[in-house]
C-alpha positions in Angstrom: 38.9 12.1 4.3 36.3 14.4 2.8 34.4 11.4 1.5 34.2 9.6 4.8 30.9 11.1 6.0 29.3 10.2 2.7 30.6 6.6 2.9 29.4 6.3 6.4 25.9 7.5 5.4 25.8 5.1 2.5 26.8 2.2 4.8 24.2 3.2 7.3 21.6 3.3 4.5 22.6 -0.2 3.3 22.4 -1.6 6.8 18.9 0.0 7.3 17.7 -1.5 4.0 19.2 -4.9 4.9 17.1 -4.9 8.1 14.0 -3.9 6.2 14.6 -6.6 3.6 15.3 -9.3 6.2 12.2 -8.3 8.2 10.0 -8.4 5.1 11.2 -11.8 4.2 10.6 -13.2 7.7 7.1 -11.6 7.7 6.0 -13.7 4.8 5.5 -16.5 7.4 4.6 -14.7 10.5 3.1 -11.5 11.9 5.1 -8.5 13.1 4.0 -9.1 16.7 5.8 -12.4 16.8 9.0 -11.1 15.1 12.1 -11.1 17.2 14.8 -8.5 17.0 17.6 -11.0 17.0 15.8 -13.0 14.3 15.9 -9.9 12.1 19.5 -8.9 12.7 20.7 -12.5 12.2 18.8 -12.6 8.8 20.3 -9.2 7.9 23.8 -10.3 8.9 24.3 -7.5 11.4 24.9 -7.3 15.1 21.8 -6.9 17.3 23.1 -3.6 18.6 23.1 -2.2 15.0 19.3 -2.5 15.0 18.9 0.4 17.5 20.9 2.7 15.3 18.1 2.6 12.8 14.9 1.7 14.7 13.7 2.2 18.2 11.9 -1.2 18.3 10.3 -3.7 16.0 7.2 -1.5 15.8 9.4 1.3 14.4 10.7 -1.1 11.8 7.2 -2.0 10.9 6.2 1.7 10.5 9.2 2.1 8.1 8.0 -0.9 6.1 4.5 0.7 5.9 6.1 3.9 4.5 8.2 1.8 2.1 5.2 -0.2 0.9 2.7 2.6 0.5 4.6 5.8 0.1 5.6 5.2 -3.5 2.0 4.5 -4.5 0.8 8.1 -3.9 2.1 9.5 -7.1 1.0 6.5 -9.1 -2.5 6.5 -7.8 -2.8 10.3 -8.5 -1.6 9.7 -12.1 -4.3 7.0 -12.6 -7.1 9.2 -11.4 -6.1 12.3 -13.3 -6.3 12.7 -17.1 -8.7 9.8 -17.7 -11.2 9.9 -20.5 -14.0 8.3 -18.5 -15.1 5.8 -15.9 -14.0 2.7 -17.8 -10.5 4.0 -18.5 -10.2 4.9 -14.8 -11.4 1.5 -13.8 -9.0 -0.3 -16.2 -6.1 1.8 -14.8 -6.9 1.1 -11.2 -7.2 -2.7 -11.8 -4.1 -2.8 -14.0 -2.1 -0.9 -11.4 -3.1 -3.2 -8.6 -2.3 -6.3 -10.6 1.1 -5.0 -11.6 1.9 -3.8 -8.1 1.1 -7.2 -6.5 3.2 -8.9 -9.1 6.1 -6.6 -8.4 5.8 -6.3 -4.6 3.9 -9.3 -3.2 5.8 -9.2 0.1 4.8 -5.6 0.7 1.2 -6.3 -0.2 1.1 -9.3 2.1 2.6 -7.3 5.0 0.0 -4.5 4.6 -2.9 -6.9 4.3 -1.8 -8.8 7.4 -0.9 -5.8 9.6 -3.7 -3.5 8.7 -5.8 -5.1 11.4 -2.8 -6.7 13.3 -1.7 -6.5 16.8 0.9 -3.8 16.6 -0.8 -0.5 17.2 1.8 2.0 15.8 1.8 -0.1 12.5 -2.0 -0.1 12.3 -2.0 3.6 12.8 0.7 4.1 10.2 -1.3 2.1 7.7 -4.4 4.1 8.5 -2.5 7.4 8.1 -1.2 6.4 4.7 -4.7 5.3 3.6 -6.2 8.6 4.9 -3.6 10.4 2.9 -4.6 8.4 -0.2 -8.2 9.3 0.4 -7.4 13.0 0.8 -5.5 13.0 -2.5 -8.3 11.1 -4.3 -10.9 13.5 -2.9 -8.9 16.5 -4.2 -8.8 15.0 -7.7 -12.5 14.1 -7.6 -13.4 17.6 -6.4 -11.9 19.2 -9.5 -14.0 17.1 -11.9 -17.3 18.4 -13.4 -19.2 15.4 -12.0 -18.5 16.6 -8.5 -20.4 19.9 -8.9 -22.7 20.4 -6.0 -21.1 17.7 -3.8 -20.3 18.5 -0.2 -16.8 17.9 1.1 -18.1 15.2 3.4 -19.6 13.3 0.5 -16.5 13.7 -1.7 -14.4 12.3 1.2 -16.8 9.4 1.5 -16.5 8.7 -2.3 -12.7 8.9 -2.1 -12.7 6.4 0.8 -14.8 4.0 -1.3 -12.2 4.2 -4.0 -9.3 3.8 -1.6 -10.9 0.8 0.2 -11.6 -0.9 -3.2 -8.0 -0.4 -4.3 -6.7 -2.1 -1.1 -9.2 -4.9 -1.4 -8.3 -5.5 -5.0 -4.6 -5.7 -4.2 -5.3 -8.2 -1.4 -7.5 -10.3 -3.7 -4.8 -10.3 -6.4 -2.3 -11.5 -3.9 -4.3 -14.5 -2.8 -5.4 -15.3 -6.3 -1.8 -15.7 -7.3 -1.6 -18.6 -4.9 -4.5 -20.5 -6.6 -4.3 -22.8 -9.5 -4.6 -21.9 -12.3 -3.4 -18.5 -11.2 -4.3 -16.7 -14.5 -8.0 -17.7 -14.1 -8.1 -16.7 -10.5 -6.6 -13.3 -11.3 -9.1 -12.8 -14.1 -11.9 -13.4 -11.7 -10.5 -10.9 -9.3 -10.1 -8.3 -12.1 -13.7 -8.9 -13.2 -15.1 -8.5 -9.7 -13.0 -5.4 -9.1 -14.3 -3.8 -12.3 -17.9 -4.5 -11.3 -17.5 -3.0 -7.9 -15.7 0.1 -9.3 -18.5 0.5 -11.9 -21.0 0.4 -9.1 -19.2 3.2 -7.3 -19.1 5.2 -10.6 -22.8 4.6 -11.2 -23.6 5.7 -7.6 -21.6 8.8 -8.1 -23.5 9.8 -11.3 -26.8 9.5 -9.5 -25.9 10.6 -5.9 -27.4 14.0 -6.1 -30.6 12.7 -7.6 
């Protein structure tokens, strides 16, 4: 009997994840605003009433998907930005991370790309909050670098937002490049364009105080 609460918690977590996985699969073909609760529970293989034990409404499920899609990237992005030998190494790491992330999690990337400007306000706000969190973390890393000497907090935040926006744009571009033929050539073009844009940001940073 002592193990019963643990078993219940594990079952609850499995059901919650089943709902998230089912929703993510369904969202490959539609937007969150058109997703029906019964559609999700049917795909997850649970009763409709089970949905409300985990999420208040479809918007709440969407917010959980945002946290799942972007939450794990915080540590990875921080690791990319810190400990790099120079701009080119940082650029290669950013582009490589985005290419790998899109290959591993295309459904999550598609969901974020579609819902960032979608019709469900709580989800838009959750994505915006995650991206603002990324920008704050990036700004903190940049502030500690010698190249940021003399920069105002406002300008450091602006630079961090440029990097964050470029990371998101690159992920979306890799996602759609994978649908083109031949995919390898399309992805190479995306990688090349991303590197050029990131070099432009790095060049602007070096001369900003001029």
